[in-house]
C-alpha positions in Angstrom: 90.7 91.4 112.4 91.4 92.1 116.0 90.8 94.6 118.6 87.5 95.7 119.8 84.2 94.3 118.0 81.9 96.4 115.9 79.6 95.8 119.1 82.0 96.2 121.7 81.2 98.1 125.0 84.4 100.3 124.5 82.4 101.8 121.6 80.0 102.9 124.2 82.4 104.7 126.2 82.3 108.2 126.9 85.7 108.9 125.6 85.3 106.9 122.7 85.6 109.6 120.0 86.8 107.7 116.9 86.7 104.4 115.6 89.9 102.9 113.5 90.9 100.0 111.3 94.2 99.7 110.5 97.1 97.5 109.5 100.5 96.9 111.0 103.2 98.0 108.7 106.2 96.5 110.5 106.3 94.7 113.9 105.2 97.2 117.0 103.9 97.4 120.0 100.3 96.6 118.5 100.9 93.3 116.7 103.2 92.0 113.5 103.1 93.1 109.9 99.8 92.5 108.1 97.6 92.1 111.0 94.6 94.3 110.9 93.1 95.7 114.3 89.7 98.0 115.1 89.9 100.1 118.0 87.9 102.9 119.5 89.9 105.6 120.7 90.1 108.9 123.0 91.3 112.4 121.2 94.5 111.0 122.9 94.8 107.6 121.5 93.8 108.9 118.0 96.8 111.1 117.9 98.9 108.2 119.2 97.4 106.5 116.2 97.8 108.9 113.9 101.8 109.2 115.3 102.3 105.2 114.8 101.0 106.1 111.2 103.4 108.6 110.3 106.6 106.6 111.9 105.0 103.8 109.4 104.3 101.4 112.4 100.8 101.3 111.2 98.3 102.2 108.2 94.7 103.6 109.3 92.2 102.1 106.9 89.3 103.8 107.9 88.1 105.8 110.0 84.8 107.4 112.1 83.7 109.5 114.2 81.9 107.9 117.4 79.0 110.0 119.2 76.9 108.4 121.9 78.1 104.7 120.5 76.8 105.9 116.8 79.3 105.5 113.9 79.4 108.4 111.4 82.0 107.1 108.8 84.4 109.9 107.2 83.8 110.1 103.5 86.8 110.8 100.8 85.3 114.1 98.6 84.5 112.7 95.4 86.7 113.3 92.7 85.1 115.2 89.9 84.9 113.6 86.4 86.4 115.0 83.6 
C-alpha cells in the first residue's frame, strides 16, 4: 500500500478529517490500475476523492473519521438476518 502510513504525521494535522483507503480503477493522476493508497484528507480533499470515485477513476475501500489524530472507522449498518 502506498500513500500515507497509519502513523504518519499527516494524521495529526488540524485539517485532517478523513482517512480513506482507495483502489485505482483506471490510470489517473493518483496512480495505475490496481494500486492501493491510504490518505489523510481535509473536507475538500475528501470531496475530490468522492468525485474521482464517481468518475470511475478510483474506488474507496474504507473510510474513517479523524479527530485529533484518532481514527473512528465508519461502520456499515448491520443487515438483519431473516
